[in-house]
All heavy atoms as an XYZ file, in Angstrom:
869
protein
N       6.527      6.830    -24.611
C       5.989      7.102    -23.177
C       6.861      6.548    -22.154
O       7.412      5.539    -22.280
C       4.571      6.487    -23.127
C       3.856      6.738    -21.928
S       2.313      5.611    -21.998
C       1.390      6.635    -20.996
N       7.032      7.335    -21.151
C       7.917      7.068    -20.022
C       7.293      5.946    -19.202
O       6.267      5.910    -18.840
C       8.034      8.321    -19.071
C       9.146      7.968    -18.021
C      10.407      7.778    -18.227
C       8.548      8.007    -16.681
C      11.283      7.721    -17.134
C       9.466      7.774    -15.576
C      10.840      7.649    -15.825
N       8.047      4.890    -18.904
C       7.620      3.706    -18.135
C       7.967      4.003    -16.677
O       8.944      3.563    -16.101
C       8.432      2.384    -18.564
C       7.850      1.211    -18.000
O       7.122      1.216    -16.956
O       8.406      0.159    -18.284
N       7.003      4.771    -16.077
C       7.144      5.214    -14.700
C       7.349      3.904    -13.727
O       8.129      4.057    -12.796
C       5.997      5.988    -14.219
C       6.154      6.834    -13.046
N       6.754      8.075    -13.073
C       5.976      6.592    -11.717
C       6.798      8.619    -11.806
N       6.347      7.732    -10.993
N       6.633      2.816    -13.988
C       6.658      1.815    -13.080
C       7.968      1.027    -12.961
O       8.536      0.873    -11.923
C       5.596      0.811    -13.321
C       5.558     -0.466    -12.449
O       5.258     -0.123    -11.217
O       5.727     -1.565    -12.880
N       8.605      0.802    -14.169
C       9.846      0.054    -14.215
C      11.093      1.008    -13.848
O      12.036      0.469    -13.294
C      10.044     -0.626    -15.530
C       9.299     -1.923    -15.645
O       9.362     -2.768    -14.658
N       8.610     -2.127    -16.663
N      10.948      2.253    -14.107
C      12.140      3.169    -13.886
C      12.009      3.772    -12.503
O      13.094      4.257    -11.992
C      12.279      4.185    -15.009
C      12.763      3.645    -16.224
C      11.892      3.401    -17.286
C      14.130      3.324    -16.322
C      12.390      2.872    -18.509
C      14.644      2.806    -17.565
C      13.717      2.567    -18.597
N      10.829      3.973    -11.862
C      10.760      4.715    -10.533
C      10.201      3.689     -9.419
O      10.835      3.337     -8.473
C       9.757      5.953    -10.617
C      10.322      6.900    -11.803
C       9.720      6.552     -9.285
C      11.598      7.577    -11.472
N       8.962      3.142     -9.753
C       8.336      2.313     -8.714
C       9.195      1.059     -8.429
O       9.383      0.788     -7.181
C       6.942      1.914     -9.080
C       6.036      3.037     -9.237
O       6.315      4.187     -8.764
N       4.925      2.814     -9.988
N       9.579      0.253     -9.369
C      10.241     -0.985     -9.084
C      11.538     -0.768     -8.380
O      11.753     -1.472     -7.284
C      10.301     -1.801    -10.389
C      10.892     -3.058    -10.188
C      10.912     -3.900    -11.608
C      11.378     -5.280    -11.377
N      11.444     -6.049    -12.640
N      12.440      0.200     -8.707
C      13.670      0.293     -7.991
C      13.390      0.719     -6.637
O      14.157      0.408     -5.646
C      14.481      1.320     -8.885
C      13.836      1.350    -10.254
C      12.351      0.852    -10.096
N      12.451      1.677     -6.352
C      12.059      2.234     -5.068
C      11.685      1.129     -4.239
O      12.075      0.964     -3.056
C      11.168      3.331     -5.131
S      11.816      4.841     -5.745
N      10.947      0.165     -4.728
C      10.322     -1.013     -3.917
C      11.418     -1.945     -3.538
O      11.537     -2.537     -2.561
C       9.124     -1.734     -4.674
C       7.888     -0.930     -4.667
C       7.230     -0.833     -3.422
O       7.791     -1.000     -2.245
N       5.987     -0.658     -3.423
N      12.474     -2.150     -4.520
C      13.569     -2.969     -4.328
C      14.446     -2.446     -3.137
O      15.051     -3.182     -2.363
C      14.437     -3.132     -5.668
C      13.695     -4.094     -6.596
O      12.857     -4.894     -6.283
N      14.079     -3.888     -7.774
N      14.465     -1.056     -3.058
C      15.290     -0.483     -2.028
C      14.529     -0.324     -0.584
O      14.961     -0.814      0.468
C      15.759      0.906     -2.408
C      16.696      0.837     -3.616
C      16.466      1.582     -1.270
C      16.988      2.110     -4.285
N      13.299      0.196     -0.716
C      12.557      0.448      0.455
C      11.537     -0.523      0.868
O      11.060     -0.547      2.072
C      11.868      1.935      0.423
C      12.924      2.930      0.247
C      12.894      3.551     -1.151
C      13.693      3.385      1.207
C      13.771      4.585     -1.302
C      14.647      4.290      0.882
C      14.723      5.053     -0.250
N      11.072     -1.363      0.020
C      10.023     -2.381      0.239
C      10.342     -3.468      1.055
O      11.507     -3.818      1.309
N       9.270     -4.306      1.539
C       9.495     -5.407      2.256
C       8.329     -6.455      1.824
O       7.211     -5.839      1.407
C       9.526     -5.254      3.749
C       8.142     -4.572      4.238
C       8.042     -4.705      5.787
N       8.688     -3.482      6.219
C       8.714     -3.026      7.449
N       8.164     -3.907      8.337
N       9.176     -1.994      7.823
N       8.660     -7.612      1.849
C       7.559     -8.725      1.566
C       6.508     -8.733      2.622
O       6.832     -8.688      3.846
C       8.150    -10.070      1.382
C       8.722    -10.501      0.090
C       9.288    -11.810      0.093
C       7.727    -10.287     -1.081
N       5.142     -8.610      2.210
C       4.080     -8.623      3.163
C       3.137     -9.805      2.540
O       3.137    -10.091      1.485
C       3.347     -7.286      3.285
C       4.312     -6.275      3.781
C       2.819     -6.874      1.918
N       2.226    -10.166      3.387
C       1.185    -11.141      3.023
C      -0.042    -10.457      2.801
O      -0.522     -9.733      3.636
C       1.066    -12.313      4.050
C       2.393    -13.004      4.210
C      -0.229    -13.241      3.703
C       2.373    -13.957      5.409
N      -0.559    -10.590      1.565
C      -1.810     -9.937      1.182
C      -3.005    -11.029      1.263
O      -2.890    -12.101      0.645
C      -1.742     -9.385     -0.185
C      -2.887     -8.512     -0.622
C      -2.602     -7.145     -0.462
C      -4.134     -8.890     -0.846
C      -3.680     -6.238     -0.746
C      -5.138     -7.996     -1.122
C      -4.853     -6.677     -1.137
O      -5.885     -5.787     -1.353
N      -4.005    -10.722      2.112
C      -5.190    -11.687      2.282
C      -6.399    -10.977      1.714
O      -6.982    -10.168      2.353
C      -5.358    -11.876      3.716
O      -4.247    -12.570      4.285
N      -6.821    -11.369      0.552
C      -8.059    -10.908     -0.014
C      -9.193    -11.179      0.817
O      -9.399    -12.253      1.449
C      -8.182    -11.471     -1.371
C      -6.880    -11.954     -1.838
C      -6.212    -12.310     -0.433
N     -10.216    -10.240      0.830
C     -11.424    -10.402      1.615
C     -12.269    -11.605      0.970
O     -12.935    -12.337      1.631
C     -12.284     -9.163      1.542
C     -13.561     -9.165      2.332
C     -14.327     -7.956      2.491
N     -14.392     -7.323      1.061
C     -15.035     -6.234      0.762
N     -15.499     -5.476      1.674
N     -14.915     -5.760     -0.474
N     -12.058    -11.641     -0.393
C     -12.761    -12.716     -1.219
C     -11.910    -13.974     -0.843
O     -10.839    -14.224     -1.422
C     -12.697    -12.462     -2.619
C     -13.216    -13.572     -3.530
O     -13.544    -14.537     -3.085
N     -13.320    -13.200     -4.774
N     -12.512    -14.871     -0.051
C     -11.651    -16.012      0.387
C     -11.472    -17.168     -0.696
O     -10.722    -18.152     -0.424
C     -12.380    -16.727      1.572
O     -13.701    -17.118      1.314
C     -12.307    -15.771      2.814
N     -12.125    -17.031     -1.818
C     -11.828    -17.885     -2.906
C     -10.480    -17.756     -3.615
O      -9.969    -18.496     -4.368
C     -12.925    -17.831     -3.963
O     -12.933    -16.568     -4.655
N      -9.946    -16.585     -3.221
C      -8.546    -16.222     -3.732
C      -7.466    -16.409     -2.569
O      -7.695    -15.899     -1.580
C      -8.530    -14.763     -4.271
C      -7.051    -14.358     -4.793
C      -9.516    -14.487     -5.311
N      -6.493    -17.209     -2.866
C      -5.538    -17.606     -1.690
C      -4.815    -16.336     -1.352
O      -4.506    -15.443     -2.214
C      -4.705    -18.699     -2.345
C      -5.020    -18.729     -3.760
C      -6.235    -18.047     -4.045
N      -4.189    -16.293     -0.310
C      -3.291    -15.272      0.221
C      -1.960    -15.279     -0.801
O      -1.736    -16.331     -1.240
C      -2.671    -15.434      1.603
C      -3.831    -15.359      2.621
O      -4.881    -14.973      2.271
O      -3.533    -15.675      3.833
N      -1.381    -14.103     -1.065
C      -0.168    -14.096     -1.842
C       0.710    -12.965     -1.302
O       0.222    -12.174     -0.378
C      -0.632    -13.801     -3.353
C      -1.350    -12.488     -3.552
C      -0.807    -11.268     -3.831
C      -2.835    -12.564     -3.483
C      -1.517    -10.163     -4.084
C      -3.537    -11.446     -3.646
C      -2.923    -10.294     -4.052
N       1.941    -12.989     -1.734
C       3.038    -12.053     -1.201
C       3.135    -10.872     -2.187
O       3.076    -11.156     -3.449
C       4.247    -12.734     -0.940
C       4.228    -13.739      0.071
C       5.551    -14.370      0.341
C       5.457    -15.403      1.458
N       6.738    -16.071      1.657
N       3.295     -9.673     -1.702
C       3.606     -8.460     -2.481
C       4.656     -7.734     -1.747
O       4.933     -7.913     -0.568
C       2.411     -7.635     -2.707
C       1.261     -8.292     -3.607
C       1.873     -7.039     -1.417
N       5.447     -6.974     -2.433
C       6.414     -6.094     -1.809
C       5.751     -4.633     -1.574
O       5.084     -4.145     -2.642
C       7.663     -5.924     -2.752
O       8.219     -7.260     -2.953
C       8.724     -5.110     -2.160
N       5.939     -4.106     -0.455
C       5.207     -2.876     -0.219
C       6.297     -2.004      0.651
O       7.049     -2.510      1.438
N       6.042     -0.774      0.556
C       6.871      0.238      1.283
C       5.854      0.718      2.363
O       4.945      1.475      2.279
C       7.161      1.413      0.479
C       8.041      2.510      1.072
O       8.475      2.266      2.268
O       8.221      3.686      0.547
N       6.163      0.266      3.646
C       5.416      0.390      4.823
C       5.800      1.479      5.722
O       6.961      1.626      5.888
C       5.436     -0.975      5.591
C       4.579     -0.974      6.807
C       3.240     -1.100      6.841
C       5.294     -0.956      8.148
C       2.573     -1.084      7.890
C       4.480     -0.906      9.307
C       3.161     -1.088      9.247
N       4.855      2.209      6.124
C       5.013      3.424      7.039
C       3.984      3.305      8.123
O       2.849      3.426      7.877
C       4.880      4.665      6.334
C       5.851      4.902      5.130
N       7.095      5.488      5.317
C       5.924      4.412      3.924
C       7.794      5.481      4.173
N       7.072      4.926      3.305
N       4.470      3.282      9.449
C       3.643      3.284     10.602
C       3.148      4.686     10.900
O       2.093      4.802     11.565
C       4.322      2.711     11.738
C       4.491      1.110     11.598
C       5.057      0.589     12.866
O       6.460      0.706     13.033
O       4.395      0.061     13.728
N       3.827      5.693     10.660
C       3.328      7.100     11.011
C       3.577      8.002      9.816
O       4.386      8.918      9.773
C       4.280      7.496     12.150
C       4.051      6.856     13.414
O       2.781      6.795     13.890
N       5.048      6.209     14.034
N       2.830      7.674      8.771
C       2.927      8.490      7.517
C       2.187      9.618      7.579
O       1.043      9.676      8.058
C       2.553      7.623      6.271
C       2.587      8.349      4.980
C       3.855      8.440      4.319
C       1.556      8.942      4.441
C       4.015      9.171      3.167
C       1.664      9.506      3.267
C       2.926      9.659      2.634
O       3.083     10.209      1.417
N       2.826     10.919      7.201
C       2.110     12.093      7.271
C       2.042     12.621      5.771
O       3.219     12.847      5.318
C       2.755     13.135      8.273
C       2.116     14.527      8.142
C       2.759     12.602      9.628
N       0.972     12.843      5.270
C       0.800     13.241      3.917
C       0.811     14.880      3.975
O      -0.018     15.383      4.571
C      -0.439     12.795      3.291
C      -0.410     12.819      1.690
O       0.683     13.100      1.241
O      -1.405     12.373      1.107
N       1.751     15.516      3.267
C       1.819     16.924      3.327
C       0.884     17.518      2.218
O       1.050     17.151      0.991
C       3.387     17.497      3.090
C       4.228     16.836      4.079
C       3.432     18.988      3.020
C       3.928     17.208      5.507
N      -0.006     18.386      2.605
C      -0.930     19.056      1.733
C      -0.373     20.627      1.582
O      -0.541     21.368      2.564
C      -2.302     18.989      2.199
C      -3.217     19.707      1.290
O      -2.831     20.412      0.480
N      -4.576     19.384      1.507
N       0.126     20.927      0.504
C       0.758     22.300      0.388
C      -0.297     23.378      0.525
O       0.085     24.447      0.885
C       1.497     22.370     -0.959
C       2.688     21.462     -1.029
C       3.256     21.649     -2.496
C       3.671     21.775      0.056
N      -1.627     23.117      0.336
C      -2.601     24.078      0.453
C      -2.724     24.442      1.839
O      -3.135     25.511      2.242
C      -3.924     23.701     -0.205
C      -3.919     23.644     -1.616
C      -5.119     22.952     -2.192
O      -5.870     22.270     -1.551
N      -5.424     23.229     -3.481
N      -2.426     23.446      2.713
C      -2.652     23.624      4.177
C      -1.296     23.709      4.898
O      -1.225     23.325      6.066
C      -3.615     22.584      4.786
C      -4.903     22.592      4.174
O      -5.485     23.500      3.858
N      -5.488     21.399      3.968
N      -0.321     24.024      4.233
C       0.995     24.053      4.844
C       1.187     24.799      6.164
O       1.982     24.531      7.015
C       2.079     24.632      3.909
N       0.371     25.844      6.506
C       0.441     26.530      7.691
C      -0.351     25.972      8.784
O      -0.270     26.404      9.930
N      -1.120     24.860      8.547
C      -1.944     24.139      9.539
C      -1.078     23.162     10.203
O      -0.096     22.547      9.722
C      -3.095     23.413      8.874
N      -1.368     23.076     11.488
C      -0.669     21.965     12.310
C      -1.114     20.588     11.878
O      -2.227     20.418     11.546
C      -1.014     22.114     13.836
C      -0.381     23.360     14.413
O       0.550     23.881     13.929
O      -0.910     23.804     15.436
N      -0.243     19.675     11.846
C      -0.544     18.294     11.505
C      -0.871     17.592     12.835
O      -0.117     17.519     13.676
C       0.736     17.645     10.832
C       0.885     18.392      9.561
C       0.397     16.193     10.557
C       2.357     17.945      8.858
N      -2.038     16.991     12.735
C      -2.446     16.439     14.013
C      -2.698     14.856     13.904
O      -3.022     14.255     14.937
C      -3.920     16.952     14.369
O      -4.823     16.750     13.349
N      -2.491     14.276     12.702
C      -2.704     12.839     12.607
C      -1.682     12.224     11.634
O      -1.192     12.920     10.750
C      -4.051     12.553     12.238
N      -1.357     11.026     11.915
C      -0.531     10.206     10.931
C      -1.257      8.853     10.674
O      -2.151      8.516     11.368
C       0.817      9.863     11.602
N      -1.028      8.362      9.468
C      -1.639      7.186      9.018
C      -0.616      6.002      9.000
O       0.636      6.171      8.807
C      -2.220      7.302      7.614
C      -3.247      8.442      7.480
C      -3.696      8.696      6.061
O      -2.725      8.848      5.222
O      -4.869      8.635      5.845
N      -1.124      4.718      9.030
C      -0.406      3.577      8.732
C      -0.787      3.311      7.291
O      -1.943      3.141      6.913
C      -0.798      2.501      9.575
C       0.090      1.159      9.202
C      -0.656      2.774     11.103
N       0.361      3.218      6.402
C       0.018      3.139      5.037
C       1.119      2.047      4.395
O       2.158      1.747      4.958
C       0.323      4.399      4.190
C      -0.714      5.415      4.697
C       1.610      5.015      4.316
N       0.739      1.567      3.274
C       1.557      0.679      2.469
C       1.518      1.098      0.998
O       0.382      1.183      0.542
C       1.181     -0.873      2.688
C       1.998     -1.875      1.963
C       3.304     -2.012      2.564
C       1.284     -3.140      1.799
N       2.604      1.405      0.428
C       2.505      1.689     -1.036
C       2.841      0.387     -1.804
O       3.869     -0.296     -1.435
C       3.655      2.825     -1.236
C       3.298      4.071     -0.642
C       3.920      4.385      0.655
C       2.412      4.951     -1.244
C       3.602      5.718      1.186
C       2.099      6.197     -0.574
C       2.758      6.482      0.631
N       2.100      0.055     -2.814
C       2.257     -1.163     -3.485
C       2.208     -0.841     -5.030
O       1.589      0.096     -5.560
C       1.137     -2.149     -3.247
C       1.270     -2.677     -1.827
C      -0.238     -1.722     -3.596
N       3.082     -1.655     -5.791
C       3.057     -1.639     -7.270
C       1.846     -2.369     -7.702
O       1.665     -3.495     -7.300
C       4.299     -2.160     -7.772
C       5.558     -1.264     -7.651
C       6.775     -2.006     -8.123
N       6.647     -2.228     -9.563
C       6.859     -3.393    -10.250
N       7.396     -4.345     -9.490
N       6.807     -3.469    -11.459
N       1.083     -1.985     -8.645
C      -0.093     -2.686     -9.221
C       0.476     -3.893    -10.008
O      -0.251     -4.863    -10.047
C      -0.898     -1.745    -10.006
C      -1.475     -0.717     -9.315
S      -2.491     -1.105     -7.755
C      -3.644     -2.226     -8.549
N       1.692     -3.865    -10.533
C       2.239     -4.896    -11.265
C       2.350     -6.197    -10.431
O       2.491     -7.291    -11.056
C       3.534     -4.556    -11.926
N       2.382     -6.027     -9.157
C       2.671     -7.174     -8.244
C       1.348     -7.925     -7.956
O       1.472     -9.012     -7.381
C       3.354     -6.748     -6.992
C       4.716     -6.268     -7.190
C       5.664     -6.671     -6.018
O       5.233     -7.445     -5.076
O       6.753     -6.118     -5.967
N       0.287     -7.396     -8.321
C      -1.011     -8.160     -8.051
C      -1.278     -9.103     -9.178
O      -0.932     -8.888    -10.389
C      -2.150     -7.090     -7.972
C      -2.168     -6.442     -6.648
C      -1.335     -5.381     -6.300
C      -2.993     -6.822     -5.689
C      -1.335     -4.816     -5.132
C      -3.039     -6.251     -4.425
C      -2.062     -5.198     -4.163
N      -1.858    -10.338     -8.770
C      -1.980    -11.470     -9.651
C      -3.231    -11.232    -10.589
O      -4.092    -10.408    -10.286
C      -2.102    -12.754     -8.890
S      -3.514    -12.857     -7.742
N      -3.323    -11.915    -11.625
C      -4.489    -11.944    -12.630
C      -5.805    -12.223    -12.035
O      -6.775    -11.594    -12.238
C      -4.178    -12.883    -13.737
C      -5.230    -12.738    -14.849
C      -4.930    -13.721    -15.968
O      -3.680    -13.609    -16.506
O      -5.778    -14.402    -16.462
N      -5.841    -13.120    -10.896
C      -7.012    -13.479    -10.163
C      -7.459    -12.310     -9.328
O      -8.699    -12.375     -8.834
C      -6.808    -14.702     -9.515
C      -6.630    -16.023    -10.304
C      -6.504    -17.176     -9.540
C      -6.430    -18.476    -10.411
N      -6.300    -19.645     -9.706
N      -6.525    -11.560     -8.894
C      -6.874    -10.419     -7.963
C      -6.073     -9.283     -8.360
O      -4.946     -8.889     -7.841
C      -6.508    -10.796     -6.469
C      -7.385    -10.142     -5.508
C      -8.618    -10.637     -5.373
C      -6.939     -8.954     -4.832
C      -9.460     -9.996     -4.384
C      -7.743     -8.371     -3.901
C      -8.980     -8.838     -3.661
O      -9.809     -8.222     -2.792
N      -6.492     -8.425     -9.402
C      -5.697     -7.401    -10.002
C      -5.559     -6.020     -9.293
O      -4.827     -5.287     -9.675
C      -6.545     -7.187    -11.394
C      -7.944     -7.619    -11.045
C      -7.726     -8.678    -10.096
N      -6.424     -5.952     -8.303
C      -6.257     -4.647     -7.518
C      -6.638     -4.742     -6.014
O      -7.345     -5.533     -5.747
C      -7.063     -3.519     -8.149
C      -8.534     -3.716     -8.155
C      -9.291     -2.542     -8.757
N     -10.715     -2.624     -8.418
C     -11.605     -3.261     -9.002
N     -11.255     -4.199     -9.927
N     -12.843     -3.061     -8.572
N      -5.953     -3.952     -5.215
C      -6.359     -3.995     -3.722
C      -7.791     -3.430     -3.547
O      -8.172     -2.425     -4.200
C      -5.286     -3.179     -3.078
C      -4.766     -2.246     -4.181
C      -4.956     -2.917     -5.560
N      -8.460     -3.815     -2.562
C      -9.744     -3.440     -2.136
C      -9.922     -3.119     -0.716
O      -9.261     -3.866      0.104
C     -10.799     -4.495     -2.581
C     -10.984     -4.742     -4.053
C     -11.860     -5.992     -4.174
C     -11.408     -3.614     -4.858
N     -10.664     -2.192     -0.337
C     -10.944     -1.951      1.182
C     -11.592     -3.230      1.659
O     -12.453     -3.875      0.996
C     -11.848     -0.793      1.235
N     -11.151     -3.620      2.979
C     -11.540     -4.757      3.610
C     -10.658     -5.958      3.540
O     -10.637     -6.829      4.249
N      -9.688     -5.843      2.517
C      -8.645     -6.841      2.416
C      -7.733     -6.631      3.496
O      -7.734     -5.624      4.285
C      -7.860     -6.702      1.130
C      -8.774     -6.960     -0.220
O      -9.729     -7.640     -0.033
O      -8.203     -6.710     -1.226
N      -6.965     -7.693      3.787
C      -5.975     -7.551      4.998
C      -4.472     -7.818      4.486
O      -4.239     -8.353      3.470
C      -6.286     -8.591      6.009
C      -7.711     -8.289      6.696
C      -7.978     -9.178      7.787
C      -9.385     -8.740      8.303
N      -9.760     -9.668      9.404
N      -3.576     -7.146      5.230
C      -2.198     -7.178      4.953
C      -1.575     -7.724      6.307
O      -1.931     -7.149      7.355
C      -1.566     -5.757      4.656
C      -2.322     -5.180      3.556
C      -0.121     -5.804      4.535
C      -1.860     -5.629      2.239
N      -0.493     -8.555      6.196
C       0.267     -8.963      7.478
C       1.722     -8.459      7.236
O       2.364     -8.737      6.196
C       0.279    -10.510      7.690
C       1.051    -10.910      8.787
C      -1.179    -11.030      7.780
N       2.041     -7.559      8.184
C       3.464     -7.039      8.149
C       4.046     -7.374      9.494
O       3.567     -6.937     10.518
C       3.397     -5.442      7.954
C       4.776     -4.842      7.883
C       2.544     -5.103      6.736
N       5.342     -8.029      9.420
C       5.957     -8.316     10.591
C       5.014     -9.036     11.694
O       5.056     -8.680     12.963
C       6.608     -7.137     11.301
C       7.688     -6.555     10.303
O       8.262     -7.309      9.452
O       7.915     -5.316     10.391
N       4.191     -9.874     11.281
C       3.287    -10.663     12.151
C       2.105     -9.831     12.656
O       1.303    -10.289     13.459
N       1.893     -8.605     12.256
C       0.722     -7.743     12.749
C      -0.218     -7.656     11.445
O       0.279     -7.486     10.363
C       1.184     -6.375     13.165
C       2.152     -6.487     14.218
C      -0.031     -5.523     13.432
C       2.712     -5.150     14.693
N      -1.484     -7.896     11.739
C      -2.480     -7.906     10.698
C      -3.157     -6.548     10.649
O      -3.613     -6.076     11.632
C      -3.596     -8.881     10.988
O      -2.918    -10.254     10.900
C      -4.547     -8.974      9.748
N      -3.263     -5.885      9.457
C      -3.854     -4.756      9.257
C      -5.020     -4.867      8.171
O      -4.847     -5.648      7.275
C      -2.906     -3.605      8.693
C      -1.779     -3.382      9.548
C      -0.492     -4.056      9.526
C      -1.756     -2.304     10.466
C       0.506     -3.771     10.393
C      -0.750     -1.985     11.330
C       0.410     -2.750     11.145
O       1.437     -2.432     12.036
N      -6.072     -4.102      8.366
C      -7.185     -4.099      7.411
C      -7.069     -2.890      6.448
O      -6.652     -1.781      6.986
C      -8.472     -4.091      8.021
C      -9.691     -4.129      7.070
C     -11.012     -4.361      7.768
O     -11.182     -3.955      8.875
N     -11.916     -4.952      7.042
N      -7.209     -3.055      5.284
C      -7.161     -1.850      4.322
C      -8.544     -1.113      4.458
O      -9.668     -1.608      4.247
C      -7.046     -2.293      2.802
C      -5.699     -3.047      2.688
C      -7.160     -1.043      1.955
C      -5.504     -3.578      1.215
N      -8.353      0.212      4.878
C      -9.643      0.968      5.086
C      -9.839      1.907      3.938
O     -10.947      2.434      3.670
C      -9.667      1.655      6.491
C      -8.456      2.643      6.559
C      -9.701      0.785      7.537
C      -8.481      3.558      7.788
N      -8.770      2.087      3.156
C      -8.977      2.978      1.986
C      -7.908      2.724      0.951
O      -6.690      2.436      1.295
C      -8.899      4.545      2.417
C      -9.317      5.555      1.202
O     -10.159      5.052      0.344
O      -9.083      6.667      1.331
N      -8.190      2.743     -0.407
C      -7.267      2.654     -1.371
C      -7.148      3.955     -2.134
O      -8.270      4.407     -2.693
C      -7.578      1.437     -2.403
C      -6.635      1.399     -3.516
C      -7.673      0.147     -1.560
N      -6.001      4.629     -2.273
C      -5.964      5.914     -2.785
C      -4.920      5.875     -4.043
O      -3.951      5.122     -4.007
C      -5.444      6.924     -1.852
C      -6.283      7.051     -0.598
C      -5.844      7.988      0.471
O      -4.724      8.572      0.333
N      -6.625      8.238      1.416
N      -5.117      6.756     -4.881
C      -4.207      6.845     -6.117
C      -2.863      7.401     -5.435
O      -2.713      8.063     -4.542
C      -4.709      7.911     -6.948
C      -5.884      8.439     -6.278
C      -6.222      7.665     -5.102
N      -1.732      6.958     -6.175
C      -0.392      7.330     -5.880
C       0.221      7.638     -7.197
O      -0.457      7.911     -8.146
C       0.272      6.268     -5.001
C       1.529      6.683     -4.448
N       1.753      7.901     -3.701
C       2.816      6.100     -4.443
C       3.026      8.041     -3.258
N       3.695      7.072     -3.822
N       1.495      7.550     -7.264
C       2.230      7.875     -8.593
C       1.778      6.781     -9.500
O       1.455      5.624     -9.106
C       3.765      7.975     -8.278
C       4.299      6.735     -7.725
C       4.131      9.159     -7.573
C       5.821      6.705     -7.453
N       1.915      6.957    -10.855
C       1.521      5.991    -11.833
C       2.049      4.597    -11.570
O       3.192      4.470    -11.360
C       2.072      6.595    -13.124
C       2.087      8.043    -12.992
C       2.527      8.126    -11.504
N       1.096      3.657    -11.603
C       1.551      2.184    -11.496
C       1.542      1.813    -10.068
O       1.899      0.742     -9.716
N       1.075      2.636     -9.068
C       1.123      2.131     -7.755
C      -0.081      2.777     -6.996
O      -0.777      3.701     -7.416
C       2.303      2.703     -7.004
O       2.303      3.987     -6.859
N      -0.413      2.219     -5.747
C      -1.542      2.651     -4.943
C      -0.999      2.932     -3.565
O      -0.075      2.250     -3.182
C      -2.645      1.749     -4.884
C      -3.336      1.419     -6.139
C      -4.205      2.556     -6.592
C      -4.934      2.221     -7.909
N      -5.602      3.293     -8.407
N      -1.668      3.848     -2.753
C      -1.372      3.992     -1.336
C      -2.564      3.322     -0.598
O      -3.727      3.591     -0.768
C      -1.423      5.552     -1.059
C      -1.309      5.826      0.418
C      -1.416      7.322      0.502
C      -1.720      7.729      1.959
N      -1.943      9.217      2.159
N      -2.206      2.334      0.165
C      -3.240      1.586      0.999
C      -3.116      2.171      2.373
O      -2.165      2.005      3.112
C      -2.886      0.146      1.029
C      -2.616     -0.531     -0.442
C      -2.383     -1.929     -0.160
C      -3.849     -0.347     -1.276
N      -4.360      2.595      2.902
C      -4.382      3.216      4.208
C      -4.892      2.196      5.084
O      -5.890      1.441      4.734
C      -5.477      4.477      4.253
C      -5.525      4.940      5.687
C      -4.872      5.580      3.401
N      -4.150      1.796      6.164
C      -4.364      0.660      6.986
C      -4.799      0.926      8.438
O      -4.614      2.067      8.888
C      -3.125     -0.249      7.016
C      -2.416     -0.537      5.744
C      -1.119     -1.110      6.041
C      -3.286     -1.390      4.894
N      -5.592      0.013      9.010
C      -5.932      0.131     10.417
C      -5.531     -1.346     10.985
O      -5.842     -2.313     10.542
C      -7.349      0.406     10.550
C      -7.748      0.575     11.982
N      -8.107     -0.401     12.731
C      -7.930      1.814     12.685
C      -8.480      0.060     13.959
N      -8.332      1.331     13.918
N      -4.906     -1.255     12.155
C      -4.574     -2.485     12.825
C      -5.822     -3.383     13.044
O      -6.858     -2.829     13.599
C      -3.664     -2.298     14.083
C      -3.170     -3.534     14.618
C      -2.173     -3.326     15.803
O      -1.748     -2.178     15.948
O      -1.744     -4.305     16.407
N      -5.818     -4.562     12.661
C      -6.959     -5.430     12.849
C      -6.872     -6.084     14.255
O      -5.984     -7.072     14.390
C      -6.981     -6.480     11.744
C      -8.281     -7.297     11.595
O      -9.310     -6.713     11.718
O      -8.224     -8.523     11.397
N      -7.680     -5.675     15.112
C      -7.625     -6.222     16.515
C      -8.590     -7.230     16.766
O      -9.684     -7.215     16.329
C      -7.799     -4.994     17.529
C      -6.635     -4.054     17.327
C      -7.771     -5.545     18.964
C      -6.851     -2.816     18.070
């Protein structure tokens, strides 16, 4: 079986990723660092709607599931991420390529 995470996700995160602070909503779990590929104006292309105008972009962070600790094995909506001193709240966790998730973020004001 092809190891998608080690052959695709990990090298991509090493090239494009940056360290961010992950703050679980569950305060009994301490903050920890993960590497993520951050995009402030990410536009997801839907080929079914390729003829439609794109009217919105999202703030997203792509993360490898292997970077999450045993005490906190997966990201959850309501958790927070700090990127370059700006705090974002996770509003949605979406599937991505095997071994990773797409976290849709909203600036926490």
